[in-house]
C-alpha positions in Angstrom: 0.0 0.0 0.0 1.2 3.5 -0.8 -0.1 6.9 0.3 0.3 10.5 -0.8 -0.5 13.7 1.0 0.5 17.4 1.0 0.7 18.5 4.6 2.1 21.9 4.0 -0.4 24.6 3.2 0.8 26.7 0.3 0.1 30.4 -0.3 1.1 31.7 -3.8 0.3 34.2 -6.4 0.3 38.0 -6.2 0.7 39.5 -2.7 1.2 36.1 -1.2 3.3 37.7 1.6 0.1 39.3 2.9 -0.6 35.9 4.5 1.7 37.2 7.3 -0.9 39.8 8.2 -3.3 36.9 9.0 -1.0 35.1 11.4 -2.1 34.8 15.0 1.1 33.8 16.7 2.4 35.8 19.7 6.1 35.4 19.2 8.1 34.5 16.0 11.8 33.8 15.4 12.9 34.7 11.9 15.8 32.6 10.6 17.7 34.0 7.7 21.2 34.6 6.4 23.4 37.7 6.8 22.9 38.9 3.2 19.1 38.8 3.4 19.2 40.4 6.9 20.8 43.5 5.4 18.7 43.5 2.2 15.3 45.0 1.3 13.8 41.5 1.5 13.7 41.2 5.3 11.6 44.4 5.8 9.0 42.9 3.5 8.5 40.3 6.2 9.2 42.2 9.4 7.0 45.2 8.4 4.1 42.9 8.0 4.8 41.2 11.3 4.7 44.7 12.9 1.4 45.4 11.2 0.1 42.2 12.7 1.4 43.2 16.1 3.5 40.1 16.4 6.7 40.2 18.6 9.7 38.8 16.6 13.4 38.3 16.8 16.0 37.7 14.0 18.5 34.9 13.9 20.8 35.4 10.9 23.8 33.2 11.7 23.1 31.0 8.6 25.8 30.0 6.1 25.7 27.8 2.9 25.7 24.1 3.5 24.6 24.5 7.2 27.2 23.2 9.5 26.3 21.4 12.8 27.8 24.2 15.0 25.5 26.8 13.4 22.5 24.5 13.9 23.5 24.1 17.5 23.7 27.9 18.0 20.3 28.3 16.4 18.8 25.6 18.7 20.2 27.5 21.8 18.8 30.8 20.5 15.3 29.3 19.8 15.1 27.7 23.3 16.0 31.1 24.8 13.4 33.0 22.9 10.7 30.4 23.2 8.6 31.4 20.2 5.4 29.7 19.0 6.4 30.0 15.4 9.6 30.1 13.2 9.7 31.8 9.9 12.5 30.6 7.5 13.4 33.3 5.0 15.9 32.6 2.3 17.3 29.9 0.1 17.8 26.2 0.8 20.4 26.9 3.5 18.2 29.1 5.5 15.2 26.8 5.2 17.2 23.7 5.9 18.8 25.4 8.9 15.4 26.4 10.3 14.0 22.9 9.9 16.9 21.3 11.7 16.9 24.0 14.5 13.2 23.7 15.1 13.4 19.9 15.0 16.1 19.6 17.7 14.4 22.3 19.8 11.1 20.6 19.7 12.8 17.3 20.8 14.5 19.2 23.6 11.4 21.0 25.1 8.5 19.1 23.7 6.7 22.3 22.6 4.8 22.4 19.3 6.4 25.2 17.2 4.9 26.1 13.8 7.3 26.6 10.8 6.6 28.9 7.9 9.0 28.7 5.0 9.4 31.7 2.6 11.9 30.8 -0.2 13.9 33.6 -1.8 15.3 31.4 -4.5 13.6 29.0 -6.9 15.5 25.8 -6.5 15.5 23.6 -3.4 11.7 23.0 -2.9 12.7 22.8 0.8 9.6 24.7 1.7 7.4 21.6 1.2 9.8 18.7 2.0 10.7 16.6 5.1 14.4 16.8 4.1 17.1 19.0 5.6 20.7 18.7 4.6 23.4 19.6 7.2 27.1 19.4 7.0 29.8 17.9 9.2 32.7 20.1 8.3 35.2 17.9 10.1 34.3 14.9 8.1 33.5 16.8 4.8 30.1 15.1 4.7 26.6 16.2 4.0 23.8 14.4 5.9 20.3 14.4 4.6 18.0 14.4 7.6 14.6 13.0 6.9 11.5 13.2 9.1 7.9 14.1 8.5 8.1 16.3 11.6 10.4 18.6 9.7 7.7 19.5 7.1 6.9 23.2 7.2 3.4 24.1 8.5 3.0 26.7 5.7 4.9 27.8 2.6 4.6 31.3 1.1 5.6 31.6 -2.5 5.9 35.2 -3.5 7.8 35.9 -6.8 8.6 39.5 -5.6 11.3 37.9 -3.5 13.1 36.3 -6.4 13.2 39.3 -8.8 16.7 40.4 -7.8 18.3 37.0 -7.7 21.5 37.1 -9.8 21.6 35.2 -13.1 24.3 32.7 -11.8 22.1 31.8 -8.8 19.0 31.5 -11.1 21.0 29.1 -13.3 22.2 26.9 -10.4 18.9 26.8 -8.6 17.0 26.2 -11.8 19.0 23.2 -12.7 18.5 22.0 -9.1 14.7 22.2 -9.8 15.1 20.2 -13.0 17.3 17.6 -11.2 14.8 17.2 -8.4 12.0 16.6 -10.9 13.9 14.2 -13.1 15.2 12.1 -10.2 11.8 11.9 -8.6 10.3 10.9 -11.9 12.7 7.9 -12.4 13.0 7.0 -8.7 12.0 3.4 -7.7 9.6 5.0 -5.2 7.8 7.1 -7.9 4.0 7.0 -8.1 1.3 8.5 -10.3 1.0 11.6 -8.0 4.7 12.3 -7.8 5.0 11.7 -11.5 2.3 14.3 -12.3 4.1 16.9 -10.2 7.5 16.1 -11.6 6.2 16.2 -15.2 4.7 19.7 -14.7 7.9 20.9 -13.1 10.0 19.6 -16.0 7.6 21.2 -18.5 7.9 24.6 -16.8 11.7 24.3 -16.7 11.8 23.6 -20.4 9.8 26.7 -21.2 10.8 29.2 -18.5 14.2 28.4 -17.0 16.3 30.0 -19.7 13.9 33.0 -19.9 14.2 33.5 -16.2 18.0 33.4 -16.5 18.3 35.8 -19.4 16.0 38.5 -17.9 15.2 38.9 -14.2 12.5 41.4 -15.2 10.6 38.6 -16.9 8.2 38.4 -13.9 6.1 35.7 -15.5 9.0 33.4 -16.0 10.2 34.0 -12.4 6.7 33.2 -11.1 6.6 30.0 -13.1 10.1 28.8 -11.9 9.1 29.6 -8.3 6.1 27.3 -8.7 8.2 24.7 -10.5 10.6 24.5 -7.6 7.7 23.8 -5.2 6.2 21.2 -7.5 9.5 19.4 -7.8 9.9 19.5 -4.0 6.5 17.9 -3.6 7.4 15.2 -6.1 10.7 14.2 -4.5 9.2 14.5 -1.0 7.0 11.6 -2.1 9.3 9.7 -4.4 12.8 10.6 -3.0 15.8 11.2 -5.3 18.7 9.2 -6.6 22.4 8.8 -7.3 22.7 12.3 -8.8 22.1 13.9 -5.4 24.3 11.3 -3.7 27.2 12.3 -5.9 26.4 16.0 -5.7 26.3 15.9 -1.9 29.7 14.2 -1.8 31.4 16.5 -4.3 29.8 19.6 -2.9 30.9 18.9 0.6 34.5 18.1 -0.4 35.1 20.9 -2.9 32.5 23.5 -1.9 30.7 23.6 -5.2 27.2 25.1 -5.0 24.6 22.3 -4.7 22.6 23.2 -7.8 25.8 23.6 -9.9 27.1 20.2 -8.7 23.7 18.6 -9.7 23.9 20.2 -13.1 27.4 18.8 -13.8 26.5 15.3 -12.6 23.1 15.0 -14.3 24.2 14.0 -17.9 26.6 11.3 -16.4 23.9 9.8 -14.2 21.3 9.7 -17.0 23.8 7.8 -19.2 24.6 5.4 -16.3 21.0 4.8 -15.3 19.9 4.2 -18.9 23.0 2.3 -20.0 23.1 4.6 -23.1 26.0 6.8 -24.1 27.5 8.0 -27.4 28.9 4.5 -28.2 25.6 2.6 -27.6 23.9 0.6 -30.3 20.2 -0.3 -30.5 19.0 -3.4 -28.6 15.8 -5.2 -28.0 15.2 -4.4 -24.3 16.1 -1.3 -22.2 15.9 -0.6 -18.5 12.5 0.6 -17.3 13.9 4.1 -16.6 14.7 4.6 -20.3 11.0 5.0 -21.1 10.8 7.6 -18.4 13.8 9.5 -19.7 12.2 9.4 -23.1 9.0 10.9 -21.7 11.1 13.6 -20.1 12.7 14.3 -23.5 9.2 14.5 -25.0 8.2 17.1 -22.4 11.3 19.1 -23.3 10.6 18.8 -27.0 13.7 16.8 -27.8 12.3 13.3 -28.4 14.0 11.7 -31.3 14.1 8.7 -33.7 14.5 5.9 -31.1 15.5 5.3 -27.4 19.2 5.8 -28.0 18.9 9.0 -30.1 16.3 10.4 -27.6 18.6 9.8 -24.6 21.4 11.4 -26.4 19.2 14.4 -27.3 18.2 14.7 -23.6 21.8 14.7 -22.5 22.6 17.2 -25.3 19.8 19.5 -24.1 21.2 19.5 -20.6 24.7 20.3 -21.9 23.1 23.1 -24.0 21.3 24.6 -21.0 24.5 24.5 -18.9 26.5 26.2 -21.6 23.8 28.8 -22.2 23.7 29.7 -18.5 27.5 29.6 -18.0 27.4 26.6 -15.7 30.7 24.6 -15.8 30.4 21.4 -17.8 33.1 19.7 -15.7 34.7 19.8 -12.3 38.0 21.1 -13.8 36.1 24.2 -14.9 35.2 24.8 -11.3 38.9 25.4 -10.6 39.5 22.1 -8.7 43.0 20.8 -9.0 43.2 17.4 -10.8 45.4 15.5 -8.3 43.5 16.7 -5.3 40.2 15.6 -7.0 41.4 12.2 -8.2 42.8 11.5 -4.7 39.4 12.0 -3.3 37.4 10.0 -5.8 37.2 6.7 -3.8 36.2 8.5 -0.6 33.5 10.5 -2.5 32.2 7.3 -4.1 31.8 5.7 -0.7 29.9 8.7 0.6 27.7 8.9 -2.5 26.7 5.2 -2.1 26.0 5.7 1.6 23.9 8.8 0.9 20.2 8.3 1.7 19.2 9.7 -1.7 21.1 7.0 -3.6 18.8 4.2 -2.2 16.0 5.1 -4.6 18.1 5.3 -7.7 16.7 3.2 -10.6 20.0 1.4 -11.1 22.0 0.1 -8.1 25.5 1.5 -8.4 28.7 -0.2 -7.3 31.6 1.7 -5.9 33.5 1.1 -9.1 30.5 2.6 -11.1 30.5 5.8 -9.0 34.3 6.1 -9.2 34.0 6.0 -13.0 31.3 8.6 -13.1 33.4 10.9 -10.8 36.4 10.4 -13.0 34.5 11.2 -16.2 33.0 14.3 -14.5 36.5 16.0 -14.1 37.2 16.8 -17.7 
C-alpha cells in the first residue's frame, strides 16, 4: 500500500506575503542569512509582522551548507526566545537550517512550534519537504535528515522575493529544480501523484528556466520557476531522489561547489549510467525501465528523437546546452578544482555517495566502481 498527501499549506500568487498579516502567533523567530538580513527582502516580512502586532526576533547566523555548529547555535537561541512559530526566510540553506533548528528544539522542550517557509530562490523546494541537509565540516560530509516532523506548516511563494536573484544563482537553482523533478520521476519510489508533479515541473523548466536566467525582469518566467521549484519539491518528498544527489552531496561537501551547480554537472553522467546509453551505444531489444521515463522527459522538453538511443542522447545534449547557455561549468575542472586533489578524493567521495540516503531510490543500483568511473568522467 502507498499513500500520498500534502501537509504543508501553500500560499502563492500576487501579494502572497500578505498571508503574514493573517498570522495569530504571539512570538516569532525569523531565521535567515546575513545577506538577506541586510537586504530589502527582510523588511517585506518584518513590516508585515509589525502590522500584525507580532513580537519577533531575528537569527541570521546562517551560512551555505549549514554546519552542525551553526545548527547548535540556532537551537540554543530558539530555546532562549521560546517562540510559538519560526519563519524561515531565504534559500535552501536558511530553510534547511530552520528545519533542523526547530526539529532539535522541539525534541528538547516538547513544545509544538509552527514553521513557515518563505523561499527567496527558486530551487530547493525545501519549503514543502521533510528533508534537511546539514554538513559535518570535520568529516567533509553532508547528511540528509529525513523526518515528517520537519515538514513546514506553511509555505509562502511570492515571486517578488526572487526578482533580484543574480543570473548565476538563477541558473544553479533552476538546474536543481530540474534535477529534483527528473530524479523523482525515475525513482524506484515514484507513483502517479509524484510523476504528475514532476512532469509539470519539467515542462515549466523547459519553457521558463532560460527565460528566467536571461531576464530577471521577466516576472512571468520567475513566477513559473518559483512554482516549479515547489512542484519538484512535492514530487521528491513523495518519491525521493537518486544517485545524482548522492554524488552532488559528496562532491559539494568536499570541494564546496554550490549544490545546484554540482547537480547540473552530474546530471548528464547519471542519465547515461542509469539508462545504459551513451554516445557509443547501439540499438537493442530491451532497455531498463527508466529509459522509457527518460524518453518521456525528452518529449516534455521537446527533444524526443528517432529511437531510445537518439532520444537519450538528445536529452543529455539538451542538458549540456542549458548548462552552456547559463554559463554553468560542464566539468569539475572548470570549477577550478586541481586534478590531483580531486582524483585522490574519488574513492572516498564514491563511498559517501553510495552511503547517501538519496542513492537508495536510484533506478539502477551502483557499485563503488561505477561511481568512481562517473566521478572520473566528471572531471574533464
